[in-house]
N, CA, C and O atoms as a CHARMM CRD file, in Angstrom:
* protein
*
  372
    1    1 MET  N    -41.49800  27.85100 -99.60500 PROA 1      0.00000
    2    1 MET  CA   -42.23000  28.91800 -98.51100 PROA 1      0.00000
    3    1 MET  C    -41.52000  29.63100 -97.49200 PROA 1      0.00000
    4    1 MET  O    -41.63300  30.81400 -97.17300 PROA 1      0.00000
    5    2 VAL  N    -40.43800  28.34300 -96.81900 PROA 2      0.00000
    6    2 VAL  CA   -39.45400  28.60000 -96.30000 PROA 2      0.00000
    7    2 VAL  C    -38.78700  30.23600 -96.36300 PROA 2      0.00000
    8    2 VAL  O    -38.71600  31.21400 -95.61900 PROA 2      0.00000
    9    3 ASP  N    -38.34900  29.82500 -97.78900 PROA 3      0.00000
   10    3 ASP  CA   -37.92700  31.52700 -97.80400 PROA 3      0.00000
   11    3 ASP  C    -38.39900  33.01700 -97.87900 PROA 3      0.00000
   12    3 ASP  O    -37.85200  34.12000 -97.85100 PROA 3      0.00000
   13    4 MET  N    -39.98000  32.41200 -98.01200 PROA 4      0.00000
   14    4 MET  CA   -40.75800  33.85600 -97.92300 PROA 4      0.00000
   15    4 MET  C    -40.69200  34.13000 -96.31900 PROA 4      0.00000
   16    4 MET  O    -40.63200  35.27700 -95.87800 PROA 4      0.00000
   17    5 PHE  N    -40.71100  32.93200 -95.45300 PROA 5      0.00000
   18    5 PHE  CA   -41.07500  33.83600 -94.26400 PROA 5      0.00000
   19    5 PHE  C    -40.25000  33.84000 -93.07400 PROA 5      0.00000
   20    5 PHE  O    -40.37500  34.63800 -92.14500 PROA 5      0.00000
   21    6 VAL  N    -39.39600  32.90200 -93.15300 PROA 6      0.00000
   22    6 VAL  CA   -37.82400  32.81300 -92.01500 PROA 6      0.00000
   23    6 VAL  C    -37.26200  34.20500 -92.18000 PROA 6      0.00000
   24    6 VAL  O    -36.91600  34.42900 -93.34000 PROA 6      0.00000
   25    7 GLU  N    -37.10900  35.03200 -91.47600 PROA 7      0.00000
   26    7 GLU  CA   -36.66000  36.01200 -90.83500 PROA 7      0.00000
   27    7 GLU  C    -35.15100  36.35000 -90.67600 PROA 7      0.00000
   28    7 GLU  O    -34.38500  37.18000 -91.16600 PROA 7      0.00000
   29    8 ARG  N    -35.00200  34.62700 -89.13700 PROA 8      0.00000
   30    8 ARG  CA   -34.04200  34.79300 -89.34600 PROA 8      0.00000
   31    8 ARG  C    -33.44100  33.73300 -88.89700 PROA 8      0.00000
   32    8 ARG  O    -34.48500  33.14000 -88.62700 PROA 8      0.00000
   33    9 ILE  N    -32.21200  32.61900 -88.43300 PROA 9      0.00000
   34    9 ILE  CA   -31.76300  31.45300 -88.13700 PROA 9      0.00000
   35    9 ILE  C    -30.94600  32.05100 -87.02800 PROA 9      0.00000
   36    9 ILE  O    -30.01800  32.84700 -87.17500 PROA 9      0.00000
   37   10 ILE  N    -31.56600  31.40200 -85.51300 PROA 10     0.00000
   38   10 ILE  CA   -30.18000  31.04000 -85.02900 PROA 10     0.00000
   39   10 ILE  C    -29.41300  30.11400 -84.18900 PROA 10     0.00000
   40   10 ILE  O    -29.91000  29.66100 -83.15700 PROA 10     0.00000
   41   11 TYR  N    -28.53000  29.88600 -84.47600 PROA 11     0.00000
   42   11 TYR  CA   -27.20400  28.86800 -84.04500 PROA 11     0.00000
   43   11 TYR  C    -27.92900  28.64600 -82.52200 PROA 11     0.00000
   44   11 TYR  O    -28.43600  29.64400 -82.01000 PROA 11     0.00000
   45   12 ARG  N    -27.97000  27.73300 -82.00800 PROA 12     0.00000
   46   12 ARG  CA   -27.64000  28.19100 -80.07400 PROA 12     0.00000
   47   12 ARG  C    -27.17300  26.92700 -80.10400 PROA 12     0.00000
   48   12 ARG  O    -27.46900  26.36100 -79.05200 PROA 12     0.00000
   49   13 GLY  N    -26.63800  26.31000 -80.76600 PROA 13     0.00000
   50   13 GLY  CA   -25.46600  25.13500 -80.43800 PROA 13     0.00000
   51   13 GLY  C    -25.53300  23.70600 -80.29700 PROA 13     0.00000
   52   13 GLY  O    -26.64700  23.22100 -80.49200 PROA 13     0.00000
   53   14 ASN  N    -24.56100  22.88900 -79.99000 PROA 14     0.00000
   54   14 ASN  CA   -25.58100  21.63200 -80.29900 PROA 14     0.00000
   55   14 ASN  C    -26.23600  21.41900 -80.67000 PROA 14     0.00000
   56   14 ASN  O    -27.15800  21.00500 -79.96700 PROA 14     0.00000
   57   15 GLU  N    -26.38400  21.47400 -81.86400 PROA 15     0.00000
   58   15 GLU  CA   -26.99600  21.11200 -82.85500 PROA 15     0.00000
   59   15 GLU  C    -28.72400  21.82500 -82.79000 PROA 15     0.00000
   60   15 GLU  O    -29.45400  21.02400 -83.37300 PROA 15     0.00000
   61   16 GLU  N    -29.24300  22.59700 -82.46200 PROA 16     0.00000
   62   16 GLU  CA   -30.28300  23.10900 -82.10000 PROA 16     0.00000
   63   16 GLU  C    -30.03500  24.83600 -83.02100 PROA 16     0.00000
   64   16 GLU  O    -29.06100  25.56400 -83.21100 PROA 16     0.00000
   65   17 PHE  N    -31.82400  24.90500 -83.46800 PROA 17     0.00000
   66   17 PHE  CA   -31.69200  25.86700 -84.66700 PROA 17     0.00000
   67   17 PHE  C    -33.27900  26.92000 -84.35400 PROA 17     0.00000
   68   17 PHE  O    -34.44600  26.66300 -84.65100 PROA 17     0.00000
   69   18 LEU  N    -32.79100  27.90600 -83.78000 PROA 18     0.00000
   70   18 LEU  CA   -33.94100  28.56600 -84.09500 PROA 18     0.00000
   71   18 LEU  C    -34.49300  29.15900 -85.02400 PROA 18     0.00000
   72   18 LEU  O    -33.85100  30.15000 -85.37200 PROA 18     0.00000
   73   19 TRP  N    -36.04400  28.86700 -85.97100 PROA 19     0.00000
   74   19 TRP  CA   -36.10400  30.19800 -86.76600 PROA 19     0.00000
   75   19 TRP  C    -37.15000  30.61600 -86.49700 PROA 19     0.00000
   76   19 TRP  O    -38.17200  29.97800 -86.24300 PROA 19     0.00000
   77   20 VAL  N    -36.94600  32.05000 -86.53400 PROA 20     0.00000
   78   20 VAL  CA   -37.96600  33.55600 -85.94900 PROA 20     0.00000
   79   20 VAL  C    -38.68700  33.33700 -87.35100 PROA 20     0.00000
   80   20 VAL  O    -37.94900  33.10600 -88.30800 PROA 20     0.00000
   81   21 MET  N    -39.65700  33.37300 -87.49900 PROA 21     0.00000
   82   21 MET  CA   -40.51700  33.30500 -88.64000 PROA 21     0.00000
   83   21 MET  C    -41.40700  34.69000 -88.24000 PROA 21     0.00000
   84   21 MET  O    -41.71500  35.07400 -87.11200 PROA 21     0.00000
   85   22 ASN  N    -41.82600  35.53600 -90.03400 PROA 22     0.00000
   86   22 ASN  CA   -42.02300  37.01100 -89.93000 PROA 22     0.00000
   87   22 ASN  C    -43.44300  36.41200 -91.13400 PROA 22     0.00000
   88   22 ASN  O    -43.47500  35.91700 -92.26100 PROA 22     0.00000
   89   23 LEU  N    -44.27700  36.74300 -90.27800 PROA 23     0.00000
   90   23 LEU  CA   -45.44200  36.04200 -91.36900 PROA 23     0.00000
   91   23 LEU  C    -46.52600  37.34300 -92.07500 PROA 23     0.00000
   92   23 LEU  O    -47.53600  37.15300 -92.75300 PROA 23     0.00000
   93   24 SER  N    -45.96000  38.59500 -91.67700 PROA 24     0.00000
   94   24 SER  CA   -46.47900  39.97700 -91.59500 PROA 24     0.00000
   95   24 SER  C    -46.31600  40.25800 -93.38600 PROA 24     0.00000
   96   24 SER  O    -47.06600  41.02500 -93.99000 PROA 24     0.00000
   97   25 GLY  N    -45.44400  39.65100 -93.89800 PROA 25     0.00000
   98   25 GLY  CA   -45.38900  39.76500 -95.41300 PROA 25     0.00000
   99   25 GLY  C    -44.86700  41.25400 -95.20700 PROA 25     0.00000
  100   25 GLY  O    -45.56300  42.16300 -95.65900 PROA 25     0.00000
  101   26 LYS  N    -43.55400  41.58200 -94.47900 PROA 26     0.00000
  102   26 LYS  CA   -43.37100  43.30200 -94.93200 PROA 26     0.00000
  103   26 LYS  C    -41.90400  42.68600 -93.77700 PROA 26     0.00000
  104   26 LYS  O    -41.99700  42.03700 -92.73500 PROA 26     0.00000
  105   27 ALA  N    -40.78000  43.15200 -94.40900 PROA 27     0.00000
  106   27 ALA  CA   -39.34600  42.86200 -93.96600 PROA 27     0.00000
  107   27 ALA  C    -39.40400  43.67400 -93.03700 PROA 27     0.00000
  108   27 ALA  O    -40.25400  44.56300 -93.00000 PROA 27     0.00000
  109   28 SER  N    -38.41000  43.47700 -92.04200 PROA 28     0.00000
  110   28 SER  CA   -38.42500  44.38400 -90.47900 PROA 28     0.00000
  111   28 SER  C    -37.08900  45.00800 -91.03300 PROA 28     0.00000
  112   28 SER  O    -36.85200  46.18100 -90.74500 PROA 28     0.00000
  113   29 GLY  N    -36.09800  44.21400 -91.90000 PROA 29     0.00000
  114   29 GLY  CA   -34.95900  44.84700 -91.79500 PROA 29     0.00000
  115   29 GLY  C    -33.94700  44.50200 -91.16200 PROA 29     0.00000
  116   29 GLY  O    -32.94500  45.21400 -91.09500 PROA 29     0.00000
  117   30 THR  N    -34.06800  43.22400 -90.53800 PROA 30     0.00000
  118   30 THR  CA   -33.30700  42.20100 -90.08800 PROA 30     0.00000
  119   30 THR  C    -32.36800  41.58300 -91.09200 PROA 30     0.00000
  120   30 THR  O    -32.74200  41.59900 -92.26400 PROA 30     0.00000
  121   31 GLU  N    -31.06300  40.97700 -90.77000 PROA 31     0.00000
  122   31 GLU  CA   -29.82000  40.34400 -91.70700 PROA 31     0.00000
  123   31 GLU  C    -30.61100  38.77800 -91.39800 PROA 31     0.00000
  124   31 GLU  O    -31.37700  38.56800 -90.45700 PROA 31     0.00000
  125   32 SER  N    -30.16900  37.69600 -92.53300 PROA 32     0.00000
  126   32 SER  CA   -32.11200  36.53200 -92.29800 PROA 32     0.00000
  127   32 SER  C    -31.08500  35.90000 -91.71000 PROA 32     0.00000
  128   32 SER  O    -31.62700  34.95500 -91.13500 PROA 32     0.00000
  129   33 ASN  N    -29.50500  35.82500 -91.42700 PROA 33     0.00000
  130   33 ASN  CA   -29.43700  34.39800 -90.75700 PROA 33     0.00000
  131   33 ASN  C    -27.68300  35.69000 -89.21900 PROA 33     0.00000
  132   33 ASN  O    -26.95500  36.68300 -89.19700 PROA 33     0.00000
  133   34 TYR  N    -28.06100  34.64300 -88.51700 PROA 34     0.00000
  134   34 TYR  CA   -27.49500  35.37400 -86.93100 PROA 34     0.00000
  135   34 TYR  C    -26.42000  33.78600 -86.38800 PROA 34     0.00000
  136   34 TYR  O    -26.50600  32.57400 -86.58100 PROA 34     0.00000
  137   35 ARG  N    -25.39800  34.78800 -85.58900 PROA 35     0.00000
  138   35 ARG  CA   -24.34100  33.26500 -85.44300 PROA 35     0.00000
  139   35 ARG  C    -24.14100  34.11200 -83.65900 PROA 35     0.00000
  140   35 ARG  O    -23.57300  35.20400 -83.65400 PROA 35     0.00000
  141   36 ILE  N    -24.60300  33.56100 -82.37400 PROA 36     0.00000
  142   36 ILE  CA   -24.98600  34.31700 -81.23100 PROA 36     0.00000
  143   36 ILE  C    -23.15300  34.16300 -80.82600 PROA 36     0.00000
  144   36 ILE  O    -22.84500  34.77900 -79.80600 PROA 36     0.00000
  145   37 SER  N    -22.20400  33.55100 -81.40800 PROA 37     0.00000
  146   37 SER  CA   -21.03200  33.60100 -80.41600 PROA 37     0.00000
  147   37 SER  C    -20.41500  35.08900 -81.57800 PROA 37     0.00000
  148   37 SER  O    -19.22400  35.39800 -81.61200 PROA 37     0.00000
  149   38 SER  N    -21.40800  35.76200 -82.35200 PROA 38     0.00000
  150   38 SER  CA   -20.69300  36.87600 -82.98700 PROA 38     0.00000
  151   38 SER  C    -21.10000  38.55800 -81.74900 PROA 38     0.00000
  152   38 SER  O    -20.53300  39.62700 -81.51900 PROA 38     0.00000
  153   39 TYR  N    -22.03700  38.04700 -81.40800 PROA 39     0.00000
  154   39 TYR  CA   -22.83700  39.19300 -80.14600 PROA 39     0.00000
  155   39 TYR  C    -21.91400  39.23300 -78.70900 PROA 39     0.00000
  156   39 TYR  O    -20.90000  38.60000 -78.41600 PROA 39     0.00000
  157   40 ASP  N    -22.62800  40.16100 -78.00200 PROA 40     0.00000
  158   40 ASP  CA   -21.93400  39.93700 -76.87300 PROA 40     0.00000
  159   40 ASP  C    -22.31000  39.34500 -75.89000 PROA 40     0.00000
  160   40 ASP  O    -23.40800  38.93800 -76.27100 PROA 40     0.00000
  161   41 SER  N    -22.16000  38.92700 -74.67200 PROA 41     0.00000
  162   41 SER  CA   -22.26200  37.17200 -74.33300 PROA 41     0.00000
  163   41 SER  C    -23.70500  37.82000 -73.50600 PROA 41     0.00000
  164   41 SER  O    -24.24400  36.99800 -72.76500 PROA 41     0.00000
  165   42 ASP  N    -24.39600  39.27700 -73.57600 PROA 42     0.00000
  166   42 ASP  CA   -25.66900  39.08200 -72.88000 PROA 42     0.00000
  167   42 ASP  C    -26.60900  38.90300 -73.53600 PROA 42     0.00000
  168   42 ASP  O    -27.57700  38.16800 -73.34200 PROA 42     0.00000
  169   43 TYR  N    -26.23800  39.94300 -74.80400 PROA 43     0.00000
  170   43 TYR  CA   -27.42900  39.62600 -75.93100 PROA 43     0.00000
  171   43 TYR  C    -27.57100  38.01900 -76.49100 PROA 43     0.00000
  172   43 TYR  O    -28.61800  37.57600 -76.96500 PROA 43     0.00000
  173   44 ALA  N    -26.35400  37.26100 -76.34800 PROA 44     0.00000
  174   44 ALA  CA   -26.18500  35.67700 -76.73900 PROA 44     0.00000
  175   44 ALA  C    -26.69300  35.02900 -75.89900 PROA 44     0.00000
  176   44 ALA  O    -27.45400  34.16000 -76.32600 PROA 44     0.00000
  177   45 GLU  N    -26.53300  35.12900 -74.40000 PROA 45     0.00000
  178   45 GLU  CA   -27.57500  34.47600 -73.87100 PROA 45     0.00000
  179   45 GLU  C    -29.33900  35.11300 -73.78200 PROA 45     0.00000
  180   45 GLU  O    -30.42200  34.56500 -73.57600 PROA 45     0.00000
  181   46 SER  N    -28.96200  36.35000 -74.02300 PROA 46     0.00000
  182   46 SER  CA   -30.44900  36.34700 -74.23100 PROA 46     0.00000
  183   46 SER  C    -31.42200  35.46000 -75.81400 PROA 46     0.00000
  184   46 SER  O    -32.50300  34.87000 -75.81300 PROA 46     0.00000
  185   47 LEU  N    -30.61000  35.68800 -76.77300 PROA 47     0.00000
  186   47 LEU  CA   -30.74100  34.67400 -77.42400 PROA 47     0.00000
  187   47 LEU  C    -31.69300  33.17200 -77.04400 PROA 47     0.00000
  188   47 LEU  O    -32.85900  32.77800 -77.08500 PROA 47     0.00000
  189   48 LYS  N    -30.15500  32.62300 -76.61400 PROA 48     0.00000
  190   48 LYS  CA   -30.55400  31.51700 -76.01500 PROA 48     0.00000
  191   48 LYS  C    -32.26000  31.21700 -75.17400 PROA 48     0.00000
  192   48 LYS  O    -32.65200  30.05800 -75.04200 PROA 48     0.00000
  193   49 ASN  N    -32.72100  31.86100 -74.90500 PROA 49     0.00000
  194   49 ASN  CA   -34.20300  31.73000 -73.58000 PROA 49     0.00000
  195   49 ASN  C    -34.94200  31.35400 -74.48300 PROA 49     0.00000
  196   49 ASN  O    -34.85200  31.67500 -75.66800 PROA 49     0.00000
  197   50 ASP  N    -35.81900  30.56600 -73.93700 PROA 50     0.00000
  198   50 ASP  CA   -36.84900  30.30000 -74.86500 PROA 50     0.00000
  199   50 ASP  C    -37.73300  31.65200 -74.31700 PROA 50     0.00000
  200   50 ASP  O    -38.64700  32.10500 -75.00600 PROA 50     0.00000
  201   51 ALA  N    -37.45600  32.09500 -73.33700 PROA 51     0.00000
  202   51 ALA  CA   -38.64300  32.36700 -73.52400 PROA 51     0.00000
  203   51 ALA  C    -38.80200  34.07200 -73.91900 PROA 51     0.00000
  204   51 ALA  O    -39.86000  34.64000 -73.64900 PROA 51     0.00000
  205   52 ASN  N    -37.79900  34.73000 -74.49700 PROA 52     0.00000
  206   52 ASN  CA   -37.53500  35.56700 -75.69900 PROA 52     0.00000
  207   52 ASN  C    -38.06800  35.74700 -76.72200 PROA 52     0.00000
  208   52 ASN  O    -37.82400  36.62600 -77.54700 PROA 52     0.00000
  209   53 PHE  N    -39.34300  34.40300 -76.78200 PROA 53     0.00000
  210   53 PHE  CA   -39.42000  34.27500 -78.30100 PROA 53     0.00000
  211   53 PHE  C    -40.83900  33.52800 -78.37400 PROA 53     0.00000
  212   53 PHE  O    -41.13700  32.64500 -77.57000 PROA 53     0.00000
  213   54 ASN  N    -41.60400  33.91500 -79.30200 PROA 54     0.00000
  214   54 ASN  CA   -42.73300  33.50200 -79.48700 PROA 54     0.00000
  215   54 ASN  C    -42.58100  31.55600 -80.05400 PROA 54     0.00000
  216   54 ASN  O    -42.38000  31.44400 -81.26300 PROA 54     0.00000
  217   55 ILE  N    -42.63700  30.68700 -79.54500 PROA 55     0.00000
  218   55 ILE  CA   -42.09000  29.72600 -80.22300 PROA 55     0.00000
  219   55 ILE  C    -43.22800  28.71300 -80.08600 PROA 55     0.00000
  220   55 ILE  O    -43.55200  28.09300 -79.07300 PROA 55     0.00000
  221   56 VAL  N    -43.82800  28.66700 -81.43900 PROA 56     0.00000
  222   56 VAL  CA   -45.06900  27.43600 -81.62400 PROA 56     0.00000
  223   56 VAL  C    -44.87500  26.37700 -82.13300 PROA 56     0.00000
  224   56 VAL  O    -45.78900  25.55600 -82.05400 PROA 56     0.00000
  225   57 ALA  N    -43.69400  26.02200 -82.80000 PROA 57     0.00000
  226   57 ALA  CA   -43.64600  24.22800 -82.92800 PROA 57     0.00000
  227   57 ALA  C    -42.06900  24.02000 -82.90300 PROA 57     0.00000
  228   57 ALA  O    -41.10100  24.77700 -82.98900 PROA 57     0.00000
  229   58 GLN  N    -42.21500  22.91900 -82.77600 PROA 58     0.00000
  230   58 GLN  CA   -40.85000  22.46300 -82.36600 PROA 58     0.00000
  231   58 GLN  C    -40.46300  20.70100 -83.37300 PROA 58     0.00000
  232   58 GLN  O    -41.32200  19.96200 -83.85500 PROA 58     0.00000
  233   59 PHE  N    -39.21000  20.52800 -83.40200 PROA 59     0.00000
  234   59 PHE  CA   -39.34500  18.95400 -84.43700 PROA 59     0.00000
  235   59 PHE  C    -37.85600  19.08500 -84.16900 PROA 59     0.00000
  236   59 PHE  O    -36.97300  19.94100 -84.14600 PROA 59     0.00000
  237   60 ILE  N    -38.08100  17.52300 -83.93900 PROA 60     0.00000
  238   60 ILE  CA   -36.26400  16.99200 -84.29700 PROA 60     0.00000
  239   60 ILE  C    -36.10200  16.27800 -85.79400 PROA 60     0.00000
  240   60 ILE  O    -37.01300  15.92700 -86.54400 PROA 60     0.00000
  241   61 ILE  N    -34.96900  16.19400 -85.95600 PROA 61     0.00000
  242   61 ILE  CA   -34.14000  16.17200 -87.41900 PROA 61     0.00000
  243   61 ILE  C    -33.80900  14.74300 -87.28100 PROA 61     0.00000
  244   61 ILE  O    -32.72400  15.00900 -86.76200 PROA 61     0.00000
  245   62 PRO  N    -33.81100  13.73600 -87.29600 PROA 62     0.00000
  246   62 PRO  CA   -33.39800  12.17000 -86.79100 PROA 62     0.00000
  247   62 PRO  C    -31.54800  12.39200 -87.91700 PROA 62     0.00000
  248   62 PRO  O    -30.96700  13.16700 -88.67700 PROA 62     0.00000
  249   63 LEU  N    -31.41600  11.13300 -87.26200 PROA 63     0.00000
  250   63 LEU  CA   -30.61800  10.24200 -88.29700 PROA 63     0.00000
  251   63 LEU  C    -30.67700   9.65000 -89.18300 PROA 63     0.00000
  252   63 LEU  O    -29.91700   9.47900 -90.13600 PROA 63     0.00000
  253   64 SER  N    -31.81600   9.20900 -88.86200 PROA 64     0.00000
  254   64 SER  CA   -32.40800   8.26500 -90.07000 PROA 64     0.00000
  255   64 SER  C    -33.30900   9.21500 -91.11000 PROA 64     0.00000
  256   64 SER  O    -33.81900   8.59000 -92.04000 PROA 64     0.00000
  257   65 ASP  N    -33.51400  10.37000 -91.07100 PROA 65     0.00000
  258   65 ASP  CA   -33.11500  11.51300 -91.85800 PROA 65     0.00000
  259   65 ASP  C    -32.22800  11.51600 -92.93500 PROA 65     0.00000
  260   65 ASP  O    -32.16600  11.02800 -94.06300 PROA 65     0.00000
  261   66 CYS  N    -31.41500  12.38800 -92.04600 PROA 66     0.00000
  262   66 CYS  CA   -30.24400  12.58100 -92.18600 PROA 66     0.00000
  263   66 CYS  C    -29.50500  11.54300 -93.57100 PROA 66     0.00000
  264   66 CYS  O    -28.94900  11.90400 -94.60800 PROA 66     0.00000
  265   67 LYS  N    -29.79400  10.18900 -93.03800 PROA 67     0.00000
  266   67 LYS  CA   -28.81700   9.29400 -93.76000 PROA 67     0.00000
  267   67 LYS  C    -30.05000   8.93700 -94.84600 PROA 67     0.00000
  268   67 LYS  O    -29.69000   8.41700 -95.90200 PROA 67     0.00000
  269   68 LYS  N    -31.07800   9.11500 -94.70300 PROA 68     0.00000
  270   68 LYS  CA   -31.76000   9.54000 -96.59700 PROA 68     0.00000
  271   68 LYS  C    -31.88100  10.79000 -97.01300 PROA 68     0.00000
  272   68 LYS  O    -32.59100  10.98700 -97.99900 PROA 68     0.00000
  273   69 PHE  N    -31.43600  11.54500 -96.57500 PROA 69     0.00000
  274   69 PHE  CA   -31.09800  13.20100 -97.22000 PROA 69     0.00000
  275   69 PHE  C    -29.54500  12.49700 -98.14700 PROA 69     0.00000
  276   69 PHE  O    -29.36300  12.44600 -99.36300 PROA 69     0.00000
  277   70 CYS  N    -28.74800  12.09300 -97.16300 PROA 70     0.00000
  278   70 CYS  CA   -27.74200  11.91300 -98.17900 PROA 70     0.00000
  279   70 CYS  C    -26.73300  11.01400 -98.93600 PROA 70     0.00000
  280   70 CYS  O    -25.59600  10.92800 -99.40100 PROA 70     0.00000
  281   71 ILE  N    -27.89800  10.41800 -98.74500 PROA 71     0.00000
  282   71 ILE  CA   -28.44700   8.92600 -99.72300 PROA 71     0.00000
  283   71 ILE  C    -29.11100   9.05900-101.13200 PROA 71     0.00000
  284   71 ILE  O    -28.59800   8.65100-102.17300 PROA 71     0.00000
  285   72 GLU  N    -30.68000   9.87200-100.99400 PROA 72     0.00000
  286   72 GLU  CA   -31.35200   9.65400-101.61700 PROA 72     0.00000
  287   72 GLU  C    -31.49900  11.07600-102.35000 PROA 72     0.00000
  288   72 GLU  O    -31.89000  10.97200-103.51300 PROA 72     0.00000
  289   73 LYS  N    -31.29400  12.21300-101.95900 PROA 73     0.00000
  290   73 LYS  CA   -31.13700  13.10700-102.43700 PROA 73     0.00000
  291   73 LYS  C    -29.51100  13.88700-102.84500 PROA 73     0.00000
  292   73 LYS  O    -29.00500  14.49700-103.78700 PROA 73     0.00000
  293   74 ALA  N    -29.15300  13.42700-101.53700 PROA 74     0.00000
  294   74 ALA  CA   -27.53500  14.23600-102.53100 PROA 74     0.00000
  295   74 ALA  C    -26.49600  13.84900-103.32900 PROA 74     0.00000
  296   74 ALA  O    -25.51600  14.32300-103.90400 PROA 74     0.00000
  297   75 LYS  N    -27.46200  12.10100-103.03500 PROA 75     0.00000
  298   75 LYS  CA   -26.51900  11.65600-103.22100 PROA 75     0.00000
  299   75 LYS  C    -24.48000  11.44700-103.28400 PROA 75     0.00000
  300   75 LYS  O    -23.54300  11.47500-104.08200 PROA 75     0.00000
  301   76 ARG  N    -24.79200  11.24000-101.79500 PROA 76     0.00000
  302   76 ARG  CA   -23.64100  10.77500-101.43400 PROA 76     0.00000
  303   76 ARG  C    -23.51500   9.52000-100.10700 PROA 76     0.00000
  304   76 ARG  O    -24.21000   8.64300 -99.59500 PROA 76     0.00000
  305   77 GLY  N    -22.17000  10.11000 -99.98500 PROA 77     0.00000
  306   77 GLY  CA   -22.39800   8.66700 -98.89600 PROA 77     0.00000
  307   77 GLY  C    -22.19100   9.08500 -97.51700 PROA 77     0.00000
  308   77 GLY  O    -21.38100   9.99800 -97.36100 PROA 77     0.00000
  309   78 TYR  N    -22.86700   8.50800 -96.28700 PROA 78     0.00000
  310   78 TYR  CA   -22.99900   8.32800 -95.27800 PROA 78     0.00000
  311   78 TYR  C    -22.45300   8.37300 -94.14300 PROA 78     0.00000
  312   78 TYR  O    -21.46700   7.63700 -94.17900 PROA 78     0.00000
  313   79 LYS  N    -22.54300   8.74700 -93.36100 PROA 79     0.00000
  314   79 LYS  CA   -20.86600   8.82500 -92.05900 PROA 79     0.00000
  315   79 LYS  C    -21.37300   9.15200 -91.31600 PROA 79     0.00000
  316   79 LYS  O    -21.50900  10.37400 -91.26300 PROA 79     0.00000
  317   80 GLU  N    -21.95900   8.37100 -90.30600 PROA 80     0.00000
  318   80 GLU  CA   -23.19900   8.53700 -88.80300 PROA 80     0.00000
  319   80 GLU  C    -22.17200   9.66100 -87.97000 PROA 80     0.00000
  320   80 GLU  O    -22.60500  10.74700 -87.58500 PROA 80     0.00000
  321   81 LYS  N    -21.12300   9.33600 -87.81500 PROA 81     0.00000
  322   81 LYS  CA   -20.27700   9.79600 -87.11700 PROA 81     0.00000
  323   81 LYS  C    -20.02500  11.58100 -87.23100 PROA 81     0.00000
  324   81 LYS  O    -19.67900  12.16900 -86.20600 PROA 81     0.00000
  325   82 HSD  N    -20.19300  12.24500 -88.33600 PROA 82     0.00000
  326   82 HSD  CA   -20.71300  13.34800 -89.20000 PROA 82     0.00000
  327   82 HSD  C    -21.49600  13.80300 -88.67000 PROA 82     0.00000
  328   82 HSD  O    -21.33100  14.88500 -88.10800 PROA 82     0.00000
  329   83 TRP  N    -22.53200  13.21000 -88.65100 PROA 83     0.00000
  330   83 TRP  CA   -24.19400  13.75200 -88.08200 PROA 83     0.00000
  331   83 TRP  C    -24.78000  13.70600 -87.26100 PROA 83     0.00000
  332   83 TRP  O    -24.44700  12.64100 -86.74100 PROA 83     0.00000
  333   84 SER  N    -25.53100  14.14600 -86.66100 PROA 84     0.00000
  334   84 SER  CA   -26.63300  14.53200 -85.08200 PROA 84     0.00000
  335   84 SER  C    -27.81300  14.75600 -85.31300 PROA 84     0.00000
  336   84 SER  O    -28.40800  15.15200 -86.31600 PROA 84     0.00000
  337   85 THR  N    -28.20400  14.39900 -84.03900 PROA 85     0.00000
  338   85 THR  CA   -29.84700  14.54700 -84.57600 PROA 85     0.00000
  339   85 THR  C    -30.23000  16.27900 -84.25700 PROA 85     0.00000
  340   85 THR  O    -29.68200  16.82800 -83.30100 PROA 85     0.00000
  341   86 ILE  N    -31.13400  16.99300 -85.07800 PROA 86     0.00000
  342   86 ILE  CA   -31.04900  18.53600 -85.42900 PROA 86     0.00000
  343   86 ILE  C    -32.53400  18.62800 -84.34700 PROA 86     0.00000
  344   86 ILE  O    -33.56700  17.96200 -84.39800 PROA 86     0.00000
  345   87 LYS  N    -32.11800  19.74900 -83.38700 PROA 87     0.00000
  346   87 LYS  CA   -33.59200  19.45000 -83.70900 PROA 87     0.00000
  347   87 LYS  C    -34.00000  21.41600 -83.21300 PROA 87     0.00000
  348   87 LYS  O    -33.41400  22.17900 -82.44500 PROA 87     0.00000
  349   88 ILE  N    -35.03000  21.57300 -83.94500 PROA 88     0.00000
  350   88 ILE  CA   -35.37100  22.74600 -84.82600 PROA 88     0.00000
  351   88 ILE  C    -36.74300  23.43000 -83.93800 PROA 88     0.00000
  352   88 ILE  O    -37.70300  22.67100 -83.80700 PROA 88     0.00000
  353   89 GLU  N    -36.87600  25.12400 -83.20800 PROA 89     0.00000
  354   89 GLU  CA   -37.81900  26.10300 -82.84100 PROA 89     0.00000
  355   89 GLU  C    -38.02400  26.00100 -83.90100 PROA 89     0.00000
  356   89 GLU  O    -37.30800  25.48200 -84.75800 PROA 89     0.00000
  357   90 ILE  N    -39.48500  26.69200 -84.05600 PROA 90     0.00000
  358   90 ILE  CA   -39.75500  27.84200 -84.65000 PROA 90     0.00000
  359   90 ILE  C    -40.90800  29.14400 -84.08900 PROA 90     0.00000
  360   90 ILE  O    -42.01200  29.03600 -83.55600 PROA 90     0.00000
  361   91 ALA  N    -40.22400  30.18300 -84.41700 PROA 91     0.00000
  362   91 ALA  CA   -40.83500  31.26200 -83.62600 PROA 91     0.00000
  363   91 ALA  C    -41.38200  31.73200 -84.48700 PROA 91     0.00000
  364   91 ALA  O    -41.20100  31.43400 -85.66800 PROA 91     0.00000
  365   92 VAL  N    -42.47900  32.90600 -83.89600 PROA 92     0.00000
  366   92 VAL  CA   -43.23000  33.63500 -84.89200 PROA 92     0.00000
  367   92 VAL  C    -42.67100  35.17700 -84.23500 PROA 92     0.00000
  368   92 VAL  O    -42.18200  35.37500 -83.12300 PROA 92     0.00000
  369   93 VAL  N    -42.94300  36.19700 -85.37600 PROA 93     0.00000
  370   93 VAL  CA   -42.49000  37.93500 -85.01200 PROA 93     0.00000
  371   93 VAL  C    -43.81200  38.26100 -85.46000 PROA 93     0.00000
  372   93 VAL  O    -44.19100  39.43300 -85.46500 PROA 93     0.00000
């Protein structure tokens, strides 16, 4: 389901991501992934500002969930120094 509706994923730095959802069912023609560092400074700053998006939800993925994913799903070892809490914000267009 996420692949069907997530139009853009914007990495904002400091382990923060903004998922921009398109619930219309019609593609807007934008690329699926965006990295702020590849834009000019004014546009990059606008992507970091929550006021420029219709944010409807946010959640945190804690270290305990990262550890569980590594061990149970990925079948890999978990080293806490390689992980940090991840913040996800969800916006709709």
